[in-house]
C-alpha positions as CSV (number, residue, x, y, z in Angstrom):
1,X,0.0,0.0,0.0
2,X,2.8,2.4,0.9
3,X,4.4,1.6,-2.4
4,X,1.2,2.7,-4.2
5,X,0.7,-0.9,-5.4
6,X,-3.0,-0.8,-4.4
7,X,-4.1,-3.9,-6.3
8,X,-1.6,-6.1,-4.6
9,X,-2.2,-4.6,-1.2
10,X,-6.0,-5.0,-1.6
11,X,-5.5,-8.7,-2.5
12,X,-3.3,-9.3,0.5
13,X,-5.7,-7.5,2.9
14,X,-8.6,-9.5,1.4
15,X,-6.8,-12.8,2.0
16,X,-6.1,-11.8,5.6
17,X,-9.7,-10.7,6.1
18,X,-11.0,-14.1,4.8
19,X,-8.6,-15.9,7.1
20,X,-9.2,-13.7,10.2
21,X,-11.0,-15.2,13.2
22,X,-10.8,-12.1,15.3
23,X,-13.7,-9.6,14.9
24,X,-11.5,-6.6,15.8
25,X,-8.9,-7.6,13.3
26,X,-11.6,-8.2,10.7
27,X,-13.0,-4.7,11.2
28,X,-9.5,-3.2,10.9
29,X,-8.7,-5.2,7.7
30,X,-12.1,-4.0,6.3
31,X,-11.1,-0.4,7.0
32,X,-7.8,-1.0,5.3
33,X,-9.5,-2.3,2.2
34,X,-11.9,0.6,2.2
35,X,-9.0,3.1,2.5
36,X,-7.2,1.4,-0.4
37,X,-10.4,1.6,-2.5
38,X,-10.7,5.3,-1.9
39,X,-7.0,6.3,-1.9
40,X,-6.8,7.0,-5.7
41,X,-9.8,9.2,-5.5
42,X,-8.5,11.2,-2.5
43,X,-5.2,11.7,-4.4
44,X,-7.1,12.8,-7.5
45,X,-9.1,15.3,-5.5
46,X,-6.0,16.7,-3.8
47,X,-4.4,17.2,-7.2
48,X,-7.5,19.0,-8.5
49,X,-7.5,21.3,-5.5
50,X,-3.8,22.0,-6.0
51,X,-4.5,22.9,-9.7
52,X,-7.3,25.3,-8.6
53,X,-4.9,27.0,-6.2
54,X,-2.4,27.2,-9.0
55,X,-4.9,29.0,-11.2
56,X,-5.4,31.6,-8.6
57,X,-1.6,32.2,-8.4
58,X,-1.3,32.4,-12.1
59,X,-4.0,35.1,-12.6
60,X,-2.5,37.1,-9.7
61,X,1.0,36.8,-11.4
62,X,-0.5,38.1,-14.6
63,X,-0.4,34.8,-16.4
64,X,-4.1,35.1,-17.5
65,X,-4.2,32.7,-20.4
66,X,-2.7,30.0,-18.3
67,X,-5.0,30.7,-15.4
68,X,-8.1,30.7,-17.5
69,X,-7.1,27.5,-19.4
70,X,-6.5,25.8,-16.0
71,X,-10.0,26.8,-14.7
72,X,-11.7,25.9,-18.0
73,X,-10.3,22.4,-17.7
74,X,-11.1,22.1,-13.9
75,X,-14.7,23.1,-14.2
76,X,-15.4,20.1,-16.4
77,X,-15.5,18.2,-13.1
78,X,-19.0,19.1,-11.7
79,X,-18.2,17.9,-8.1
80,X,-16.7,21.1,-6.8
81,X,-18.1,22.7,-3.6
82,X,-19.4,26.2,-3.3
83,X,-16.1,27.7,-2.2
84,X,-14.3,26.3,-5.1
85,X,-16.9,27.5,-7.7
86,X,-16.6,30.9,-6.0
87,X,-12.8,30.8,-6.3
88,X,-13.1,30.0,-10.0
89,X,-15.4,33.0,-10.5
90,X,-12.7,35.1,-8.8
91,X,-10.1,33.9,-11.3
92,X,-12.3,34.9,-14.3
93,X,-13.2,38.2,-12.6
94,X,-9.6,39.1,-12.2
95,X,-8.8,38.0,-15.7
96,X,-11.5,40.3,-17.0
97,X,-9.6,43.3,-15.7
98,X,-6.3,42.2,-17.2
99,X,-7.1,41.5,-20.8
100,X,-9.2,44.3,-22.4
101,X,-10.2,42.3,-25.4
102,X,-11.6,39.5,-23.2
103,X,-13.2,41.8,-20.6
104,X,-16.8,40.9,-21.4
105,X,-16.2,37.3,-22.1
106,X,-14.3,36.7,-18.8
107,X,-16.7,38.8,-16.8
108,X,-19.7,36.9,-18.2
109,X,-18.0,33.6,-17.3
110,X,-17.2,34.9,-13.8
111,X,-20.9,35.6,-13.3
112,X,-21.9,32.2,-14.5
113,X,-19.4,30.6,-12.0
114,X,-20.7,32.9,-9.2
115,X,-24.2,31.6,-10.0
116,X,-22.9,28.1,-9.9
117,X,-21.3,28.8,-6.5
118,X,-24.7,30.0,-5.2
119,X,-26.4,26.9,-6.6
120,X,-23.8,24.8,-4.7
121,X,-24.6,26.6,-1.5
122,X,-22.5,29.8,-1.5
123,X,-24.3,32.3,0.8
124,X,-21.6,34.6,2.2
125,X,-23.0,37.9,1.1
126,X,-20.6,39.9,3.4
127,X,-17.5,38.3,1.8
128,X,-18.9,38.7,-1.7
129,X,-19.6,42.4,-1.0
130,X,-16.1,43.2,0.1
131,X,-14.0,40.7,-2.0
132,X,-11.7,42.8,-4.1
133,X,-11.3,40.0,-6.6
134,X,-14.8,40.8,-7.7
135,X,-14.3,44.5,-8.2
136,X,-14.3,44.2,-12.0
137,X,-17.9,42.9,-11.7
138,X,-19.4,45.5,-9.3
139,X,-20.9,47.8,-11.9
140,X,-22.8,44.9,-13.6
141,X,-26.5,44.7,-13.0
142,X,-26.4,40.9,-12.7
143,X,-23.7,41.2,-10.0
144,X,-25.8,43.7,-8.1
145,X,-28.8,41.4,-8.3
146,X,-26.8,38.4,-7.2
147,X,-25.4,40.3,-4.3
148,X,-28.9,41.7,-3.3
149,X,-30.3,38.1,-3.5
150,X,-27.5,36.8,-1.3
151,X,-28.1,39.6,1.3
152,X,-31.8,38.5,1.5
153,X,-30.8,34.9,2.4
154,X,-29.9,33.9,6.0
155,X,-26.2,33.6,6.4
156,X,-24.9,30.1,6.4
157,X,-22.1,27.9,5.6
158,X,-21.6,26.7,2.0
159,X,-22.5,23.2,1.3
160,X,-19.4,21.0,1.2
161,X,-19.6,17.5,-0.1
162,X,-18.4,14.8,2.3
């Protein structure tokens, strides 16, 4: 397992589980098998989150095409939580202020991603109201409406998948 040879480790744990006579040991071995089965997914999720953080750094460093390309690829995965959708919107918002020829396109995409964040449970109106990453969107009517709608909702925590 520590050598990332999950198939072999799973087989060994399964054999041990089948031969085990101790209920505590059997429970432990079952947990080991479950952990092995979910390890590749956990690693994949960690890699995706690292790439999302990288997109934020890229746009901040002025590497807008790379940041936008990274987010465009990442959003193909629909399983992001509200915070992550919000962060993706921030990348596009910042990008809209950095490339004049793409201002409307990137601002429109930022708004779509903000709406996705709200659908996923984003409800932090206070943060949205003061987040300087969203300054390029503040004069837009759809942004003003989204913010007003957020302010009407009771404050709560964004939904985060287990």
